N, C-alpha and C positions, 0 to 999 in steps of 0.2 A: 806207344806201348798200349796194347790193349789187353784187358783182363777178360778172360772168358770164364763164366761160371758154368760148372757142369750141372745140369739139371737132372734130377732123377728121371729114370725112364718114365716115359708117358704111359706105359702099360699099367693096367689096374693091378693092385697089390694081389698077389695070390694067397693061397692058404698057408704056405710056409711063412710068408712075411707077417701075416696076421697072427699067426701062433707065436712067432719070435716077438712081436710087439707086446702081445699079451703076457708072455713069460717075463719080459723085461719090466713091464708095469707091475706085475705081481712081485717080483724081486725087489723093486723100489719100495713098494708098499710094506713089504716085510721088513726091510731095513728101517723104514720110518717108524714102524710099530716097535721094533726092537729098541731103537734110539729113545723113543718116548718112554718105554718101560724102564730103561736104564736111568733116564733123567729123573723120572718120578721116584724111583727107588733111592737115588742119591739125595733127592730132596727130602724124602721122609727120613732117611738115616740121619741127615744133617739137622733135621728138627728134633729128633729123638736125642741126639748127642747135645744139642743146645739146651734142651729141657733138663737133661741130667746134669749138665754143667751148672745151670741156674739153680737147680735144687740143692746142689752140693754147696754152692757159694751161700745160698740162703741159710742152709743149715749151720754153716760155720758162723754166719752173722748172727743167728739166734743164740748159738752157744756164747759168743762173745758178749752179746747184750745181756744174757742172763748172768754172766760172770761179773758184769759191771753193775747189776742190780735192777736192770729194766726187766719187765715181765710183759710178755704178749697178752693181749686181751683174752680173758677166760682162763688164764692159768691159775695154779694154786697159789702163786705168789701175789696175786692181786689183793688189794685191800678188802678185808672182811667186812668193813663197815657198810659196804653197799649191797652185801648179800643178805640173805634172810628174807625178811618181808619185802615185797615189791613196793618201791615208793612211787608216788605219783607226784608230779610237780615239774619244775623246770630247774636245770642246772645253769647257773650263770656264773662264769669265771670260777668254776670248781666249787661253788657253794650250793647246797641244796635248799631250795625255796619251796615249802609246801604251802599250797593254798588249799585251805579247806573251806568250802562254802556249806552253810546249812542247807538241809534239804527243805525245800518250800513246797507245800501241798496246797494247791488252790482248789477249794471245794465250793460249789455253788449251793445255795440253799435249794432244798428240794422243790420249793414252790417255783423257782425260776428255771428249772430243768425243762428242756424241750423233749417231747417224745421222739423216739427215732423212727 
């Protein structure tokens, strides 16, 4: 049993074949562009829907936390003792430690000053 493969004609492609190949290539490029646009649109829509869902769940969680007495940072329910004057120091395990150092001024006698 022999298999014979039919080879395309050995004649060079004419203008009609070139035009058909160009149109097929153009059509495939258009289909690929449409597919990528649809895929990008679906991706963006899913990102927006996911963001809205996450925001909705976080909103419900914040309401639940406020109902239980927890307050987010910077809210009006936060402890008023830390507001007012700005404190300087360190907070160690919830305690405020203020370290105040006296201002030290070192002056040299005028006889020891060097001219600039």
